[in-house]
Residue, then its C-alpha position, 0 to 999 in steps of 0.5 A: x829231682x830239683x829239676x822237676x820242680x822248677x816248671x813251678x816257678x816258670x809257671x808262677x812267673x807266667x801267672x803272676x809277674x808281669x815285669x819278669x814276663x816281659x823281661x822274658x825271665x827264665x829257669x835255666x838251671x835248678x839244682x837243689x842247692x842253687x838256681x840260676x836265671x836267664x833274661x836275653x839283653x834285649x828287652x832290658x837294654x838302656x841307651x848305653x847299649x847294656x843292662x838296665x841295672x833295674x833289670x840286673x836287680x830283678x834277676x838278682x833278686x828273683x834268683x834268690x825269691x825263686x830259690x826260696x819258692x822252690x825249696x817250699x814247693x819241695x816241702x809241699x808248701x805254696x807259700x807266700x814269700x816277701x823280700x824283707x830287705x834287699x841290696x845290690x852292688x853293682x860291679x860292671x856293666x852287662x852287655x849280654x843276656x842277664x844270668x843271675x845265680x843263687x849262692x847256696x845256703x848252708x843246709x842248716x839255714x834252711x832247716x832253720x827256716x822251715x822249723x821257724x815257719x812250722x813253729x809260728x807260721x813264719x820264717x826268714x833266711x838270708x840268701x845270696x846271688x850273683x849275675x856274672x858276665x864273661x865268667x866276672x861278677x858283675x852284680x852281688x846281691x843279698x836279700x833277707x827272703x820271709x815266708x809269711x803264710x801259704x795260699 
């Protein structure tokens, strides 16, 4: 059951990611295909009373990073993951809590990712996420994630 592994991401954040901890980043939902993360607005508010762009980036990048992490955990791996390339497009201000959801990725891409890791000890996959506010996309994120080993 996917939700049964989501606590591992919460534990990882609590232990290793002080910025995400400060932002009170939490797992809202994980269904095996998509990960939704939540961060309250207050720790990330700027002078315009909206979310700081860097905070939107953190939640968007972590929605995808967390999806890679959880998929690896489901495969029995304790992964060492890096973001190899990232791009974000800011579309509208966010004046409420930050919610980012990774978009489902084709299972063939996941299979190729894990096969590459199995054969070469490294694998890359491109993932996308969105920050949505009031039913509208406020930011779109695209990142290339690499597993470079296991711990």
